[in-house]
N, C-alpha and C positions, 0 to 999 in steps of 0.2 A: 532748186529751192534755196532760199537764203536762210542760212543758219549761222548763229554766232558760235563758231568753232574756236578751239584754242588757237589754231593757226591764225585765224582772222583777228581775234582779240590781240594776240601778240604782235601782229603786223601793225595794227593801228597804234598800239602802245609804243612800238619801236620807232615809228615815224614821228609820233608825238614827242618821244624822248629826245630824238635827234633835234627836232625843232625847238624844244623847250630848253635844252641844255647846250645848244650849239654855241661855240665860241669861235675863235679864230682858227682853231685846229679841227679837223674832222673828228667825229665821235666814233670811238672804237667799239666793236661789238662786245668786247669784254666789259666796257663801261655800262652798256645797256643791260647786259646780263646781271651785273652787280646791282644796278639801280632798280631794275624792274623784276628781277627774279625769273627771267625768261630762259628756259633751257636752250643751250647753244644749238642743239640739234634742230630745233624749230627755227631759231633766229637766223642762222646763216642761210638756210634755204630761202626763207622769206626775203631777207635783205638782198640776196642775189637776184631774185625775181623782180623786186622793186627797182633794182638798178637796170635790169634788162628792159623794163617797161617805162623807164624815164621818170620815176618818182624820186629816186635817189641817185646820187653819183658816188661811185666807189673810188676812193683815193688810195693808191698803192704806196708802199714804203713803210719804214719803221714807225712813222707818225701818221700812218694812213688810217682810214676808217671810212665813214659815210657822212655825206652832206645831203641836204635837200637839193634836188635838181632845179627847182624853181622856188620862188618866194612861197612862204607857207600859206599865204592867202590865195595862192593859185593851185593848191593841192587839196582835193576834196576827199572826204571819207569814202564816198562812192567809188572814186578811182582806186583806192586801196582795196576795197571790197572786190572789185572786178579783177584785180591782179591776183588776189588770193584764191578766188574762185577758179581761176585757170589752173592753179597748183593742186587743188583738191580733186581727187578722183572719186569715182562712184557714180552710179546711175541716179539721176534725178527722177523721182517718181512722177513728177509733174509732166515730164516729157515722155513717159511710157504710154504705149497705145492701149494697154490692158485696162481692165476695170469696167464697172457698170456705167450705164448712161448718166446716173446722177453724179457720179464722180467726174466723168469726162466732160459733161455738159454744164454742170453747175458748180461743183466744188473746185475743180482745177481752174476754171476761168476766174472765179472769185480769188483764189490764191494768187494767180498771176497778176490780177489787178492790184491786190494788196502789196505784192512784191514790187511792182512798178512804182506804186506810190512811195514805198519805203526807199527805193533807190533814188527817186527824185528828191526826196528829203535829204538823203545822205549826200547827194550831189550838191546840195546847198550848204553843207557843213564843211568848213575849211579847217585845215590844221591850225590856222591862226585863231579861229573860233575856239578850238579846243585848248590852245595855249592860254587864251584869255580866261577860259573857264578854270583852268588849272591855277592861274594866278589869283583869280577871285576866290578860289577854294583854299588858298593859302598853301598850295603845294610848293615845297621848297625845290628850287632848281638852281643849277650852277650859274645860269645867266637869266634869271627870271625877269630882269628889268629890260631885256632886249625885246624890241618889237620889230616887225617887218615893214619897213618903209622903203619905197623907191620913188625916185623923182623922174 
């Protein structure tokens, strides 16, 4: 079941922070923690999984940190949701065999349809879209004038 958990919210905010504040140097997790108020215990685990799944690149060294693995217009919120869902444990009640006929044959299929529609919508929202929203909302960023162009 798709839920907006703290871990999911923090993952989206962290990727958006990296995209919105990226400069010539990688963004360090301490900078994300400072700007977004995300606890490090959540942040590091999520960032490492995003690296393993190809959303971010980890840069080692004293000036290391994280960068987007692709242009921000090529990373979707749906992709981030799928990465975080792999991290989160727990049984999904939708996938359980138990329950009454109304639940199994009516409510669960409806919920799965809604979840699929939501994921399709999230697959159409890119990090570039969120950066533009942040810019339009007047959110201050270290490099707010940067946009993602490739030739």
